[in-house]
C-alpha positions in Angstrom: 23.1 28.8 14.6 23.6 25.6 12.5 23.6 22.3 14.4 27.3 21.6 13.9 28.5 25.1 14.5 30.7 25.5 17.6 31.5 29.2 17.1 29.1 31.7 15.4 30.0 35.3 14.8 27.5 37.7 13.1 28.2 41.3 11.9 30.8 41.7 14.7 32.4 45.2 14.9 34.9 46.5 17.5 35.6 50.2 17.8 38.3 51.5 20.3 37.9 55.1 21.6 40.7 57.2 22.8 40.1 60.9 23.8 38.4 62.4 20.7 39.5 59.7 18.3 38.1 56.3 17.3 39.7 53.3 15.6 37.6 50.5 14.1 39.7 47.4 14.6 37.3 44.9 13.0 34.2 45.5 11.0 31.2 43.3 10.1 33.0 40.0 10.8 30.9 36.9 10.0 32.2 33.5 10.8 31.1 29.9 11.5 33.5 27.3 12.9 32.4 23.7 13.1 32.9 21.4 16.1 36.4 20.0 16.1 37.6 22.2 13.2 41.1 23.7 13.2 40.9 27.2 11.7 43.8 29.5 11.1 43.6 33.3 10.6 46.1 35.1 8.5 46.2 38.9 7.8 48.5 41.9 7.8 49.8 43.3 11.1 47.3 45.4 12.8 44.2 44.0 11.0 42.4 43.0 14.2 43.2 39.3 14.4 44.1 39.4 18.1 41.1 41.7 18.9 38.8 39.0 17.4 40.5 36.4 19.6 40.2 38.5 22.7 36.5 39.0 22.1 36.0 35.2 21.8 38.1 34.9 25.0 35.8 37.3 26.8 38.7 39.8 27.3 37.0 42.4 25.1 33.4 43.3 24.4 32.2 43.8 20.8 30.8 47.2 19.9 28.1 45.8 17.8 27.1 42.3 16.5 26.8 38.9 18.1 29.1 36.1 19.1 28.2 32.7 20.4 30.2 29.7 21.5 28.1 26.6 21.8 28.5 25.2 25.3 27.9 21.5 25.0 29.2 20.6 28.5 28.4 23.0 31.3 31.2 21.4 33.5 33.9 22.5 31.0 35.3 26.1 30.6 34.2 27.9 27.5 37.7 28.7 26.2 41.4 28.6 27.0 43.9 30.9 25.3 47.6 30.4 24.5 49.5 33.6 23.9 52.8 34.2 22.0 54.7 34.5 25.3 54.4 35.3 29.0 51.7 32.6 29.3 53.2 30.8 32.3 52.9 31.8 35.9 56.5 32.4 37.1 56.1 31.4 40.8 54.5 28.0 40.0 56.3 24.9 38.9 55.7 23.3 35.5 53.3 20.8 37.1 51.5 23.5 39.1 51.1 25.6 35.9 49.5 22.7 34.0 47.2 21.9 36.9 46.2 25.5 37.5 42.9 25.6 35.5 41.9 22.2 36.9 42.4 23.4 40.4 40.4 26.5 39.8 37.5 24.3 38.7 37.9 22.4 42.1 38.1 19.0 40.4 39.0 15.9 42.5 42.7 15.7 43.3 43.1 12.4 41.6 41.6 13.7 38.4 43.8 16.7 38.5 46.9 14.6 38.9 45.9 12.2 36.1 45.1 15.0 33.6 48.3 16.9 34.5 50.6 13.9 34.2 49.0 12.9 30.9 49.5 16.2 29.2 53.0 16.6 30.7 53.9 13.3 29.0 52.2 14.4 25.7 54.5 17.5 25.5 57.6 15.7 26.8 57.8 17.6 30.1 57.3 14.8 32.7 61.0 15.0 33.7 60.7 18.8 34.2 57.6 18.8 36.3 59.2 20.3 39.4 61.1 23.0 37.6 60.1 26.7 37.6 59.7 28.7 34.3 62.9 30.6 34.8 64.7 27.3 34.5 63.0 26.6 31.1 63.8 27.5 27.5 61.2 29.5 25.4 60.1 26.3 23.7 59.6 24.5 26.9 57.5 27.4 28.3 55.2 27.2 25.3 54.9 23.4 25.9 53.7 24.3 29.4 51.1 26.7 28.0 49.8 24.2 25.5 49.7 21.4 28.1 47.8 23.7 30.5 45.3 24.7 27.8 44.5 21.2 26.7 44.4 19.8 30.3 41.8 22.3 31.2 39.6 20.7 28.5 37.9 23.9 27.2 35.1 24.0 24.6 37.4 25.9 22.2 41.1 26.7 22.2 42.3 30.1 21.1 46.0 30.4 20.1 47.6 33.8 19.3 50.8 33.2 17.4 52.1 30.7 20.0 55.2 29.7 18.1 56.2 33.1 16.6 59.1 33.7 19.0 60.6 30.3 18.6 63.5 29.1 16.3 62.6 27.0 13.3 63.5 23.7 14.9 61.5 24.2 18.1 58.6 25.6 15.9 58.4 22.4 13.8 58.6 20.2 16.9 55.8 22.0 18.7 53.6 22.2 15.6 53.9 18.4 15.4 53.1 17.9 19.1 50.2 20.3 18.9 48.8 18.3 15.9 49.3 15.0 17.8 47.3 16.3 20.8 44.6 17.8 18.6 44.2 14.5 16.7 43.4 12.9 20.0 41.2 15.5 21.5 39.6 17.0 18.4 39.3 20.4 20.1 37.8 23.3 18.1 40.9 25.6 17.5 41.1 29.1 16.3 44.8 29.9 15.6 46.4 33.2 14.6 49.6 33.1 12.6 51.7 35.1 10.2 53.2 32.0 8.7 51.5 30.6 5.6 53.4 27.3 5.9 52.2 27.0 9.5 48.6 27.7 8.5 48.7 25.1 5.8 50.3 22.5 8.0 47.9 22.9 10.9 44.5 23.9 9.6 41.4 22.5 8.0 40.6 26.1 6.8 42.5 29.3 6.4 40.7 32.7 6.8 42.2 35.7 5.2 41.7 39.1 6.7 41.9 42.5 5.2 43.9 45.4 6.6 42.3 47.6 9.2 39.4 47.6 9.8 39.7 43.9 9.6 37.2 41.8 7.7 37.3 38.2 6.6 37.5 38.5 2.9 38.4 35.0 1.7 38.9 31.5 2.9 41.0 28.5 1.7 40.2 24.9 2.5 43.2 22.7 3.1 42.2 19.2 1.9 45.5 17.4 2.4 45.0 14.2 4.4 46.3 14.0 8.0 48.8 13.4 9.5 50.8 16.0 7.5 54.4 16.9 7.4 55.9 20.2 6.2 57.5 18.3 3.3 54.0 17.2 2.1 52.9 20.9 2.1 55.8 22.1 0.1 55.7 19.2 -2.4 52.0 19.6 -3.2 51.4 21.7 -6.4 47.9 22.8 -5.4 49.1 24.1 -2.1 52.0 25.8 -3.8 49.4 27.7 -5.8 47.5 28.5 -2.7 50.7 29.7 -1.0 51.3 32.2 -3.8 47.6 33.4 -3.7 47.8 34.0 0.1 51.1 35.7 -0.2 49.8 38.0 -2.9 46.7 38.8 -0.8 49.0 39.8 2.1 51.1 42.0 -0.1 48.1 43.7 -1.6 46.6 44.4 1.8 49.9 45.7 3.2 50.4 48.0 0.2 46.8 49.2 0.4 47.1 50.1 4.1 50.2 52.1 3.5 48.7 54.1 0.6 45.4 54.8 2.4 
């Protein structure tokens, strides 16, 4: 593993077995992610993006190959994961949800309170700290999930289409809030999305996956300076060309999967 590599994946394959059948979800995936890098993955539906994230989260085991997350601080959790929805614990208040990971690590009460309050402020939820998830909108629930993930201070942050179910206005607001927190914390982030605009706005690098079995077949570096706005993305001629290239890749992979 290179010195600045936070995540290293080598020849990773995952096969699922059901009765007498087998399905290869991802095949021979190779990947290096640097410390502090924000990487987005785009690929057609069913290409194994979520399977890859679940392996990194320790929720699935690879069939073959190797995966390593460099643990630079043994006191920190290895990873936190933000899902598309259902990420909050319904019987806990907003404050208790954000503090959950910190309490599980048995940190001092004062530190838990400071970290929780800080990230509640960062996502604009300090006035809603005592509410329960059933009293929140979808966008607010995702704010809780993001605050909890960052508050737990993991080595890497895994995000599986966290804004996919939100309306455009909430999506833009949360993308901006996510970037603001990331700029401060410089967490290593691996983010799945179906939105090319979102990937260009958020990431340092975009990885393109093939249809099933999923492989990383191409990558695009996004060199636009930060902080970025969606207007900057859409007004940039080079990124406009990249958008078309990524779109054509997705179209090709989807058509190929239907004809196979």
